[in-house]
Structure formats: structure tokens, C-alpha cells
All heavy atoms as a GROMACS GRO file, in nm:
protein
  538
    1MET      N    1  -1.091  11.413  19.217
    1MET     CA    2  -1.115  11.344  19.092
    1MET      C    3  -1.101  11.195  19.119
    1MET      O    4  -1.010  11.151  19.186
    1MET     CB    5  -1.011  11.391  18.991
    1MET     CG    6  -1.023  11.326  18.858
    1MET     SD    7  -0.899  11.386  18.740
    1MET     CE    8  -0.973  11.538  18.692
    2THR      N    9  -1.195  11.118  19.071
    2THR     CA   10  -1.188  10.974  19.089
    2THR      C   11  -1.184  10.906  18.954
    2THR      O   12  -1.226  10.958  18.854
    2THR     CB   13  -1.308  10.920  19.168
    2THR    OG1   14  -1.426  10.952  19.098
    2THR    CG2   15  -1.313  10.977  19.308
    3SER      N   16  -1.130  10.786  18.954
    3SER     CA   17  -1.124  10.706  18.833
    3SER      C   18  -1.246  10.615  18.829
    3SER      O   19  -1.274  10.544  18.925
    3SER     CB   20  -0.996  10.623  18.833
    3SER     OG   21  -0.997  10.533  18.726
    4GLU      N   22  -1.318  10.616  18.721
    4GLU     CA   23  -1.439  10.535  18.709
    4GLU      C   24  -1.415  10.409  18.626
    4GLU      O   25  -1.509  10.343  18.585
    4GLU     CB   26  -1.550  10.618  18.644
    4GLU     CG   27  -1.583  10.745  18.718
    4GLU     CD   28  -1.642  10.720  18.856
    4GLU    OE1   29  -1.704  10.614  18.876
    4GLU    OE2   30  -1.627  10.807  18.943
    5ASN      N   31  -1.291  10.374  18.597
    5ASN     CA   32  -1.260  10.262  18.510
    5ASN      C   33  -1.281  10.126  18.575
    5ASN      O   34  -1.289  10.026  18.506
    5ASN     CB   35  -1.115  10.270  18.461
    5ASN     CG   36  -1.095  10.390  18.371
    5ASN    OD1   37  -1.191  10.442  18.315
    5ASN    ND2   38  -0.971  10.433  18.357
    6ASN      N   39  -1.288  10.120  18.706
    6ASN     CA   40  -1.310   9.992  18.772
    6ASN      C   41  -1.405  10.010  18.890
    6ASN      O   42  -1.445  10.120  18.924
    6ASN     CB   43  -1.177   9.929  18.815
    6ASN     CG   44  -1.101  10.018  18.911
    6ASN    OD1   45  -1.159  10.084  18.994
    6ASN    ND2   46  -0.970  10.018  18.901
    7SER      N   47  -1.440   9.902  18.954
    7SER     CA   48  -1.535   9.909  19.065
    7SER      C   49  -1.471   9.962  19.192
    7SER      O   50  -1.540   9.992  19.287
    7SER     CB   51  -1.593   9.770  19.091
    7SER     OG   52  -1.491   9.681  19.127
    8ASN      N   53  -1.340   9.975  19.195
    8ASN     CA   54  -1.267  10.028  19.308
    8ASN      C   55  -1.214  10.166  19.273
    8ASN      O   56  -1.102  10.179  19.228
    8ASN     CB   57  -1.150   9.935  19.342
    8ASN     CG   58  -1.152   9.890  19.484
    8ASN    OD1   59  -1.233   9.938  19.561
    8ASN    ND2   60  -1.064   9.799  19.517
    9PRO      N   61  -1.293  10.273  19.288
    9PRO     CA   62  -1.243  10.404  19.247
    9PRO      C   63  -1.120  10.444  19.328
    9PRO      O   64  -1.110  10.415  19.446
    9PRO     CB   65  -1.359  10.498  19.274
    9PRO     CG   66  -1.454  10.424  19.359
    9PRO     CD   67  -1.423  10.278  19.348
   10MET      N   68  -1.025  10.509  19.262
   10MET     CA   69  -0.907  10.554  19.333
   10MET      C   70  -0.898  10.705  19.324
   10MET      O   71  -0.943  10.765  19.227
   10MET     CB   72  -0.781  10.488  19.279
   10MET     CG   73  -0.729  10.540  19.151
   10MET     SD   74  -0.578  10.450  19.110
   10MET     CE   75  -0.539  10.534  18.961
   11ILE      N   76  -0.847  10.764  19.426
   11ILE     CA   77  -0.834  10.909  19.432
   11ILE      C   78  -0.706  10.949  19.359
   11ILE      O   79  -0.601  10.891  19.379
   11ILE     CB   80  -0.829  10.957  19.578
   11ILE    CG1   81  -0.953  10.910  19.654
   11ILE    CG2   82  -0.813  11.106  19.587
   11ILE    CD1   83  -1.084  10.958  19.597
   12MET      N   84  -0.718  11.050  19.272
   12MET     CA   85  -0.603  11.100  19.198
   12MET      C   86  -0.587  11.248  19.225
   12MET      O   87  -0.686  11.320  19.242
   12MET     CB   88  -0.622  11.077  19.048
   12MET     CG   89  -0.626  10.932  19.008
   12MET     SD   90  -0.643  10.909  18.831
   12MET     CE   91  -0.814  10.948  18.807
   13SER      N   92  -0.466  11.295  19.227
   13SER     CA   93  -0.440  11.436  19.245
   13SER      C   94  -0.482  11.512  19.120
   13SER      O   95  -0.462  11.466  19.008
   13SER     CB   96  -0.291  11.458  19.272
   13SER     OG   97  -0.267  11.595  19.290
   14LEU      N   98  -0.539  11.628  19.140
   14LEU     CA   99  -0.581  11.712  19.029
   14LEU      C  100  -0.459  11.784  18.973
   14LEU      O  101  -0.380  11.840  19.049
   14LEU     CB  102  -0.684  11.814  19.080
   14LEU     CG  103  -0.767  11.887  18.979
   14LEU    CD1  104  -0.853  11.788  18.900
   14LEU    CD2  105  -0.857  11.986  19.050
   15PRO      N  106  -0.438  11.782  18.841
   15PRO     CA  107  -0.322  11.850  18.783
   15PRO      C  108  -0.321  11.998  18.819
   15PRO      O  109  -0.426  12.061  18.831
   15PRO     CB  110  -0.342  11.832  18.632
   15PRO     CG  111  -0.434  11.717  18.618
   15PRO     CD  112  -0.521  11.716  18.740
   16SER      N  113  -0.202  12.053  18.840
   16SER     CA  114  -0.190  12.192  18.886
   16SER      C  115  -0.249  12.292  18.788
   16SER      O  116  -0.285  12.402  18.827
   16SER     CB  117  -0.044  12.225  18.915
   16SER     OG  118   0.032  12.210  18.798
   17SER      N  119  -0.262  12.256  18.660
   17SER     CA  120  -0.319  12.349  18.563
   17SER      C  121  -0.467  12.375  18.591
   17SER      O  122  -0.522  12.475  18.547
   17SER     CB  123  -0.300  12.296  18.422
   17SER     OG  124  -0.364  12.171  18.406
   18TYR      N  125  -0.535  12.286  18.664
   18TYR     CA  126  -0.676  12.303  18.698
   18TYR      C  127  -0.694  12.374  18.832
   18TYR      O  128  -0.801  12.426  18.860
   18TYR     CB  129  -0.747  12.168  18.706
   18TYR     CG  130  -0.758  12.099  18.574
   18TYR    CD1  131  -0.674  11.994  18.542
   18TYR    CD2  132  -0.853  12.139  18.481
   18TYR    CE1  133  -0.684  11.929  18.420
   18TYR    CE2  134  -0.864  12.076  18.358
   18TYR     CZ  135  -0.779  11.971  18.329
   18TYR     OH  136  -0.789  11.908  18.207
   19LYS      N  137  -0.592  12.373  18.916
   19LYS     CA  138  -0.602  12.430  19.050
   19LYS      C  139  -0.556  12.575  19.050
   19LYS      O  140  -0.458  12.610  18.987
   19LYS     CB  141  -0.514  12.352  19.149
   19LYS     CG  142  -0.552  12.208  19.164
   19LYS     CD  143  -0.473  12.138  19.271
   19LYS     CE  144  -0.328  12.123  19.236
   19LYS     NZ  145  -0.255  12.038  19.329
   20LYS      N  146  -0.629  12.659  19.123
   20LYS     CA  147  -0.591  12.798  19.140
   20LYS      C  148  -0.559  12.820  19.287
   20LYS      O  149  -0.642  12.794  19.374
   20LYS     CB  150  -0.703  12.891  19.096
   20LYS     CG  151  -0.668  13.036  19.107
   20LYS     CD  152  -0.781  13.124  19.060
   20LYS     CE  153  -0.742  13.269  19.080
   20LYS     NZ  154  -0.854  13.359  19.056
   21PHE      N  155  -0.436  12.867  19.315
   21PHE     CA  156  -0.393  12.890  19.453
   21PHE      C  157  -0.484  12.993  19.519
   21PHE      O  158  -0.515  13.096  19.462
   21PHE     CB  159  -0.248  12.938  19.455
   21PHE     CG  160  -0.200  12.980  19.590
   21PHE    CD1  161  -0.169  12.885  19.685
   21PHE    CD2  162  -0.190  13.114  19.623
   21PHE    CE1  163  -0.126  12.923  19.811
   21PHE    CE2  164  -0.146  13.153  19.749
   21PHE     CZ  165  -0.115  13.058  19.843
   22SER      N  166  -0.524  12.964  19.642
   22SER     CA  167  -0.608  13.056  19.718
   22SER      C  168  -0.534  13.110  19.840
   22SER      O  169  -0.520  13.230  19.855
   22SER     CB  170  -0.737  12.986  19.760
   22SER     OG  171  -0.818  13.073  19.834
   23SER      N  172  -0.486  13.020  19.927
   23SER     CA  173  -0.414  13.066  20.046
   23SER      C  174  -0.333  12.953  20.108
   23SER      O  175  -0.350  12.837  20.073
   23SER     CB  176  -0.510  13.125  20.150
   23SER     OG  177  -0.598  13.026  20.196
   24ILE      N  178  -0.248  12.990  20.200
   24ILE     CA  179  -0.166  12.893  20.273
   24ILE      C  180  -0.170  12.930  20.421
   24ILE      O  181  -0.178  13.048  20.455
   24ILE     CB  182  -0.021  12.889  20.219
   24ILE    CG1  183   0.058  12.775  20.283
   24ILE    CG2  184   0.048  13.022  20.236
   24ILE    CD1  185   0.192  12.748  20.218
   25ARG      N  186  -0.169  12.830  20.504
   25ARG     CA  187  -0.168  12.853  20.649
   25ARG      C  188  -0.093  12.740  20.716
   25ARG      O  189  -0.076  12.631  20.659
   25ARG     CB  190  -0.309  12.866  20.703
   25ARG     CG  191  -0.392  12.741  20.684
   25ARG     CD  192  -0.534  12.761  20.729
   25ARG     NE  193  -0.613  12.641  20.705
   25ARG     CZ  194  -0.743  12.639  20.703
   25ARG    NH1  195  -0.812  12.749  20.725
   25ARG    NH2  196  -0.809  12.526  20.681
   26ALA      N  197  -0.051  12.765  20.838
   26ALA     CA  198   0.016  12.661  20.915
   26ALA      C  199  -0.084  12.550  20.945
   26ALA      O  200  -0.200  12.576  20.976
   26ALA     CB  201   0.072  12.718  21.044
   27TYR      N  202  -0.040  12.427  20.931
   27TYR     CA  203  -0.125  12.312  20.961
   27TYR      C  204  -0.103  12.272  21.106
   27TYR      O  205   0.008  12.244  21.149
   27TYR     CB  206  -0.093  12.195  20.868
   27TYR     CG  207  -0.165  12.069  20.908
   27TYR    CD1  208  -0.303  12.061  20.898
   27TYR    CD2  209  -0.096  11.959  20.958
   27TYR    CE1  210  -0.371  11.947  20.937
   27TYR    CE2  211  -0.163  11.846  20.996
   27TYR     CZ  212  -0.300  11.839  20.986
   27TYR     OH  213  -0.367  11.727  21.024
   28VAL      N  214  -0.210  12.270  21.182
   28VAL     CA  215  -0.206  12.230  21.322
   28VAL      C  216  -0.285  12.100  21.335
   28VAL      O  217  -0.404  12.096  21.306
   28VAL     CB  218  -0.265  12.339  21.414
   28VAL    CG1  219  -0.262  12.295  21.558
   28VAL    CG2  220  -0.192  12.470  21.394
   29ASP      N  221  -0.218  11.996  21.378
   29ASP     CA  222  -0.280  11.864  21.392
   29ASP      C  223  -0.355  11.857  21.525
   29ASP      O  224  -0.294  11.849  21.630
   29ASP     CB  225  -0.173  11.756  21.384
   29ASP     CG  226  -0.230  11.617  21.396
   29ASP    OD1  227  -0.350  11.600  21.370
   29ASP    OD2  228  -0.154  11.526  21.429
   30VAL      N  229  -0.488  11.862  21.518
   30VAL     CA  230  -0.568  11.854  21.640
   30VAL      C  231  -0.627  11.715  21.661
   30VAL      O  232  -0.679  11.685  21.768
   30VAL     CB  233  -0.681  11.960  21.640
   30VAL    CG1  234  -0.624  12.099  21.648
   30VAL    CG2  235  -0.770  11.944  21.520
   31SER      N  236  -0.620  11.631  21.558
   31SER     CA  237  -0.681  11.498  21.567
   31SER      C  238  -0.589  11.394  21.630
   31SER      O  239  -0.634  11.286  21.664
   31SER     CB  240  -0.723  11.449  21.428
   31SER     OG  241  -0.609  11.423  21.349
   32GLY      N  242  -0.461  11.425  21.640
   32GLY     CA  243  -0.367  11.328  21.693
   32GLY      C  244  -0.311  11.234  21.588
   32GLY      O  245  -0.227  11.150  21.617
   33LYS      N  246  -0.358  11.247  21.463
   33LYS     CA  247  -0.309  11.163  21.354
   33LYS      C  248  -0.212  11.245  21.269
   33LYS      O  249  -0.245  11.355  21.225
   33LYS     CB  250  -0.424  11.115  21.266
   33LYS     CG  251  -0.520  11.024  21.336
   33LYS     CD  252  -0.631  10.981  21.243
   33LYS     CE  253  -0.730  10.891  21.316
   33LYS     NZ  254  -0.842  10.854  21.229
   34THR      N  255  -0.096  11.192  21.244
   34THR     CA  256   0.004  11.261  21.163
   34THR      C  257  -0.041  11.264  21.018
   34THR      O  258  -0.083  11.162  20.963
   34THR     CB  259   0.140  11.190  21.173
   34THR    OG1  260   0.179  11.186  21.310
   34THR    CG2  261   0.246  11.262  21.093
   35LYS      N  262  -0.034  11.380  20.956
   35LYS     CA  263  -0.064  11.396  20.813
   35LYS      C  264   0.068  11.417  20.741
   35LYS      O  265   0.162  11.473  20.796
   35LYS     CB  266  -0.156  11.516  20.789
   35LYS     CG  267  -0.287  11.508  20.864
   35LYS     CD  268  -0.374  11.399  20.812
   35LYS     CE  269  -0.507  11.398  20.888
   35LYS     NZ  270  -0.595  11.296  20.851
   36TYR      N  271   0.074  11.374  20.618
   36TYR     CA  272   0.199  11.377  20.544
   36TYR      C  273   0.190  11.466  20.420
   36TYR      O  274   0.083  11.485  20.362
   36TYR     CB  275   0.238  11.235  20.503
   36TYR     CG  276   0.259  11.148  20.625
   36TYR    CD1  277   0.159  11.063  20.671
   36TYR    CD2  278   0.378  11.153  20.696
   36TYR    CE1  279   0.177  10.985  20.784
   36TYR    CE2  280   0.398  11.076  20.809
   36TYR     CZ  281   0.297  10.992  20.852
   36TYR     OH  282   0.316  10.916  20.965
   37CYS      N  283   0.304  11.517  20.380
   37CYS     CA  284   0.317  11.603  20.262
   37CYS      C  285   0.275  11.524  20.137
   37CYS      O  286   0.317  11.409  20.119
   37CYS     CB  287   0.461  11.650  20.250
   37CYS     SG  288   0.497  11.746  20.102
   38VAL      N  289   0.194  11.587  20.050
   38VAL     CA  290   0.149  11.520  19.928
   38VAL      C  291   0.261  11.504  19.826
   38VAL      O  292   0.250  11.422  19.734
   38VAL     CB  293   0.028  11.592  19.863
   38VAL    CG1  294  -0.090  11.590  19.956
   38VAL    CG2  295   0.064  11.732  19.822
   39SER      N  296   0.371  11.579  19.842
   39SER     CA  297   0.482  11.570  19.746
   39SER      C  298   0.591  11.472  19.788
   39SER      O  299   0.637  11.393  19.706
   39SER     CB  300   0.547  11.707  19.727
   39SER     OG  301   0.460  11.793  19.659
   40CYS      N  302   0.631  11.477  19.915
   40CYS     CA  303   0.749  11.399  19.955
   40CYS      C  304   0.724  11.303  20.071
   40CYS      O  305   0.813  11.229  20.110
   40CYS     CB  306   0.862  11.493  19.991
   40CYS     SG  307   0.834  11.585  20.145
   41SER      N  308   0.606  11.305  20.131
   41SER     CA  309   0.567  11.218  20.242
   41SER      C  310   0.633  11.250  20.376
   41SER      O  311   0.622  11.171  20.470
   41SER     CB  312   0.591  11.070  20.208
   41SER     OG  313   0.513  11.035  20.096
   42ASN      N  314   0.699  11.365  20.388
   42ASN     CA  315   0.746  11.410  20.519
   42ASN      C  316   0.626  11.458  20.598
   42ASN      O  317   0.517  11.474  20.544
   42ASN     CB  318   0.848  11.523  20.505
   42ASN     CG  319   0.983  11.473  20.460
   42ASN    OD1  320   1.019  11.359  20.483
   42ASN    ND2  321   1.059  11.559  20.395
   43THR      N  322   0.644  11.485  20.726
   43THR     CA  323   0.535  11.534  20.809
   43THR      C  324   0.487  11.670  20.758
   43THR      O  325   0.568  11.760  20.733
   43THR     CB  326   0.581  11.547  20.956
   43THR    OG1  327   0.624  11.417  21.000
   43THR    CG2  328   0.469  11.594  21.044
   44ALA      N  329   0.357  11.685  20.741
   44ALA     CA  330   0.300  11.810  20.689
   44ALA      C  331   0.301  11.919  20.795
   44ALA      O  332   0.271  11.894  20.912
   44ALA     CB  333   0.158  11.786  20.642
   45THR      N  334   0.337  12.040  20.754
   45THR     CA  335   0.338  12.156  20.842
   45THR      C  336   0.259  12.272  20.785
   45THR      O  337   0.234  12.369  20.855
   45THR     CB  338   0.482  12.202  20.869
   45THR    OG1  339   0.545  12.228  20.743
   45THR    CG2  340   0.560  12.098  20.946
   46GLN      N  341   0.220  12.264  20.658
   46GLN     CA  342   0.146  12.370  20.591
   46GLN      C  343   0.021  12.311  20.524
   46GLN      O  344   0.026  12.202  20.471
   46GLN     CB  345   0.231  12.438  20.484
   46GLN     CG  346   0.359  12.500  20.537
   46GLN     CD  347   0.334  12.620  20.626
   46GLN    OE1  348   0.244  12.699  20.600
   46GLN    NE2  349   0.412  12.633  20.731
   47GLU      N  350  -0.086  12.388  20.527
   47GLU     CA  351  -0.208  12.348  20.458
   47GLU      C  352  -0.234  12.452  20.349
   47GLU      O  353  -0.240  12.571  20.376
   47GLU     CB  354  -0.324  12.343  20.556
   47GLU     CG  355  -0.452  12.290  20.498
   47GLU     CD  356  -0.556  12.267  20.604
   47GLU    OE1  357  -0.595  12.364  20.673
   47GLU    OE2  358  -0.600  12.151  20.619
   48VAL      N  359  -0.247  12.405  20.225
   48VAL     CA  360  -0.265  12.494  20.111
   48VAL      C  361  -0.407  12.477  20.059
   48VAL      O  362  -0.456  12.366  20.044
   48VAL     CB  363  -0.162  12.464  20.001
   48VAL    CG1  364  -0.180  12.557  19.883
   48VAL    CG2  365  -0.021  12.474  20.056
   49ILE      N  366  -0.470  12.589  20.032
   49ILE     CA  367  -0.607  12.588  19.982
   49ILE      C  368  -0.607  12.629  19.836
   49ILE      O  369  -0.550  12.733  19.800
   49ILE     CB  370  -0.697  12.682  20.065
   49ILE    CG1  371  -0.693  12.639  20.212
   49ILE    CG2  372  -0.839  12.683  20.011
   49ILE    CD1  373  -0.756  12.738  20.306
   50PHE      N  374  -0.666  12.545  19.752
   50PHE     CA  375  -0.681  12.572  19.610
   50PHE      C  376  -0.830  12.574  19.578
   50PHE      O  377  -0.911  12.516  19.650
   50PHE     CB  378  -0.617  12.461  19.525
   50PHE     CG  379  -0.469  12.448  19.540
   50PHE    CD1  380  -0.415  12.352  19.624
   50PHE    CD2  381  -0.382  12.528  19.466
   50PHE    CE1  382  -0.278  12.336  19.636
   50PHE    CE2  383  -0.246  12.513  19.478
   50PHE     CZ  384  -0.194  12.418  19.562
   51THR      N  385  -0.865  12.635  19.465
   51THR     CA  386  -1.001  12.624  19.413
   51THR      C  387  -0.991  12.567  19.273
   51THR      O  388  -0.895  12.591  19.201
   51THR     CB  389  -1.074  12.760  19.409
   51THR    OG1  390  -0.997  12.850  19.330
   51THR    CG2  391  -1.092  12.816  19.548
   52ALA      N  392  -1.092  12.491  19.235
   52ALA     CA  393  -1.097  12.431  19.101
   52ALA      C  394  -1.241  12.404  19.065
   52ALA      O  395  -1.308  12.325  19.132
   52ALA     CB  396  -1.016  12.303  19.095
   53ASP      N  397  -1.289  12.471  18.964
   53ASP     CA  398  -1.423  12.447  18.912
   53ASP      C  399  -1.530  12.447  19.022
   53ASP      O  400  -1.614  12.359  19.030
   53ASP     CB  401  -1.426  12.315  18.834
   53ASP     CG  402  -1.548  12.303  18.744
   53ASP    OD1  403  -1.602  12.408  18.705
   53ASP    OD2  404  -1.588  12.190  18.713
   54GLY      N  405  -1.524  12.546  19.110
   54GLY     CA  406  -1.624  12.559  19.216
   54GLY      C  407  -1.597  12.476  19.340
   54GLY      O  408  -1.672  12.484  19.436
   55ALA      N  409  -1.493  12.396  19.340
   55ALA     CA  410  -1.460  12.312  19.456
   55ALA      C  411  -1.343  12.371  19.533
   55ALA      O  412  -1.260  12.442  19.476
   55ALA     CB  413  -1.425  12.172  19.410
   56THR      N  414  -1.336  12.343  19.660
   56THR     CA  415  -1.223  12.382  19.743
   56THR      C  416  -1.139  12.258  19.769
   56THR      O  417  -1.191  12.154  19.807
   56THR     CB  418  -1.271  12.441  19.877
   56THR    OG1  419  -1.352  12.555  19.849
   56THR    CG2  420  -1.153  12.483  19.964
   57ILE      N  421  -1.008  12.269  19.747
   57ILE     CA  422  -0.916  12.157  19.764
   57ILE      C  423  -0.815  12.194  19.871
   57ILE      O  424  -0.750  12.298  19.863
   57ILE     CB  425  -0.843  12.126  19.632
   57ILE    CG1  426  -0.944  12.095  19.521
   57ILE    CG2  427  -0.742  12.013  19.651
   57ILE    CD1  428  -0.885  12.095  19.383
   58LEU      N  429  -0.802  12.108  19.973
   58LEU     CA  430  -0.703  12.126  20.078
   58LEU      C  431  -0.592  12.024  20.057
   58LEU      O  432  -0.620  11.905  20.049
   58LEU     CB  433  -0.764  12.106  20.216
   58LEU     CG  434  -0.878  12.199  20.255
   58LEU    CD1  435  -0.938  12.155  20.387
   58LEU    CD2  436  -0.829  12.341  20.264
   59GLU      N  437  -0.468  12.072  20.048
   59GLU     CA  438  -0.353  11.981  20.037
   59GLU      C  439  -0.254  12.019  20.145
   59GLU      O  440  -0.238  12.136  20.177
   59GLU     CB  441  -0.288  11.990  19.900
   59GLU     CG  442  -0.375  11.937  19.789
   59GLU     CD  443  -0.307  11.938  19.653
   59GLU    OE1  444  -0.202  12.003  19.636
   59GLU    OE2  445  -0.360  11.873  19.563
   60LYS      N  446  -0.190  11.918  20.199
   60LYS     CA  447  -0.092  11.941  20.306
   60LYS      C  448   0.049  11.920  20.253
   60LYS      O  449   0.073  11.827  20.178
   60LYS     CB  450  -0.123  11.850  20.424
   60LYS     CG  451  -0.254  11.890  20.491
   60LYS     CD  452  -0.305  11.786  20.584
   60LYS     CE  453  -0.438  11.822  20.643
   60LYS     NZ  454  -0.544  11.847  20.548
   61TYR      N  455   0.140  12.010  20.293
   61TYR     CA  456   0.279  12.008  20.248
   61TYR      C  457   0.373  12.028  20.366
   61TYR      O  458   0.334  12.088  20.467
   61TYR     CB  459   0.306  12.123  20.149
   61TYR     CG  460   0.236  12.108  20.016
   61TYR    CD1  461   0.110  12.160  19.993
   61TYR    CD2  462   0.299  12.044  19.910
   61TYR    CE1  463   0.048  12.147  19.870
   61TYR    CE2  464   0.238  12.031  19.787
   61TYR     CZ  465   0.112  12.083  19.768
   61TYR     OH  466   0.051  12.070  19.646
   62CYS      N  467   0.496  11.983  20.351
   62CYS     CA  468   0.601  12.019  20.446
   62CYS      C  469   0.648  12.159  20.407
   62CYS      O  470   0.613  12.211  20.301
   62CYS     CB  471   0.716  11.918  20.442
   62CYS     SG  472   0.808  11.915  20.288
   63ASP      N  473   0.730  12.222  20.490
   63ASP     CA  474   0.774  12.360  20.463
   63ASP      C  475   0.850  12.372  20.331
   63ASP      O  476   0.824  12.464  20.253
   63ASP     CB  477   0.862  12.412  20.577
   63ASP     CG  478   0.782  12.443  20.702
   63ASP    OD1  479   0.662  12.477  20.690
   63ASP    OD2  480   0.838  12.433  20.812
   64SER      N  481   0.942  12.280  20.304
   64SER     CA  482   1.024  12.294  20.184
   64SER      C  483   0.942  12.272  20.056
   64SER      O  484   0.960  12.343  19.958
   64SER     CB  485   1.145  12.201  20.187
   64SER     OG  486   1.102  12.067  20.196
   65CYS      N  487   0.851  12.177  20.056
   65CYS     CA  488   0.768  12.154  19.937
   65CYS      C  489   0.668  12.268  19.916
   65CYS      O  490   0.635  12.302  19.803
   65CYS     CB  491   0.695  12.021  19.947
   65CYS     SG  492   0.805  11.878  19.927
   66ALA      N  493   0.618  12.325  20.024
   66ALA     CA  494   0.526  12.438  20.012
   66ALA      C  495   0.596  12.554  19.942
   66ALA      O  496   0.538  12.620  19.856
   66ALA     CB  497   0.475  12.480  20.150
   67LYS      N  498   0.721  12.580  19.976
   67LYS     CA  499   0.797  12.688  19.912
   67LYS      C  500   0.820  12.660  19.764
   67LYS      O  501   0.818  12.751  19.682
   67LYS     CB  502   0.930  12.708  19.983
   67LYS     CG  503   0.916  12.766  20.121
   67LYS     CD  504   1.050  12.777  20.189
   67LYS     CE  505   1.033  12.820  20.333
   67LYS     NZ  506   1.160  12.817  20.406
   68LYS      N  507   0.842  12.533  19.729
   68LYS     CA  508   0.870  12.496  19.589
   68LYS      C  509   0.745  12.491  19.503
   68LYS      O  510   0.750  12.526  19.387
   68LYS     CB  511   0.939  12.359  19.582
   68LYS     CG  512   1.082  12.358  19.632
   68LYS     CD  513   1.147  12.226  19.603
   68LYS     CE  514   1.093  12.120  19.698
   68LYS     NZ  515   1.162  11.992  19.688
   69ASN      N  516   0.633  12.443  19.558
   69ASN     CA  517   0.515  12.414  19.478
   69ASN      C  518   0.409  12.523  19.476
   69ASN      O  519   0.315  12.513  19.399
   69ASN     CB  520   0.451  12.285  19.528
   69ASN     CG  521   0.539  12.166  19.504
   69ASN    OD1  522   0.604  12.156  19.401
   69ASN    ND2  523   0.546  12.077  19.600
   70ILE      N  524   0.425  12.625  19.556
   70ILE     CA  525   0.323  12.729  19.564
   70ILE      C  526   0.377  12.855  19.497
   70ILE      O  527   0.486  12.900  19.529
   70ILE     CB  528   0.287  12.759  19.711
   70ILE    CG1  529   0.248  12.632  19.784
   70ILE    CG2  530   0.176  12.863  19.718
   70ILE    CD1  531   0.140  12.550  19.720
   71PRO      N  532   0.298  12.912  19.404
   71PRO     CA  533   0.344  13.034  19.335
   71PRO      C  534   0.354  13.153  19.428
   71PRO      O  535   0.292  13.165  19.524
   71PRO     CB  536   0.238  13.056  19.229
   71PRO     CG  537   0.121  12.974  19.267
   71PRO     CD  538   0.168  12.869  19.360
   0.00000   0.00000   0.00000
């Protein structure tokens, strides 16, 4: 979801009420770039797949946030 209010669109997280949990898997960093948890900014270790209105959403979480935020 992007904000169209200005010429510099910003990326916003989709509210959880729109996202439907699909699956979770271990996140393996093959690019050499560290990815961070979307909740707490620790190093991501899990990749969660959601669906929303025909789109697939990938979010990365650390282990503890994945346990808290995933049904």
C-alpha cells in the first residue's frame, strides 16, 4: 500500500485485518544483505507469507515476534 498524498510515495504496512496468514518458513539470507524484523528490527530469521486481495505479501520476522504475531 502506498500513500498518494505527496509526490514522494511512502510504503506503509498493511493492517493485519486485511492480511490472511498463508505460511511461515525459515528465512535464509542468500544475498549477503541482512534483513530485519518488521516488528522489532532484530535480525530476521523467519519469512511469513500473507495474502490480501489477490496479492502475496512477504514479511520477515525474528523468532520471538513470529511467535507473537502469527496466529
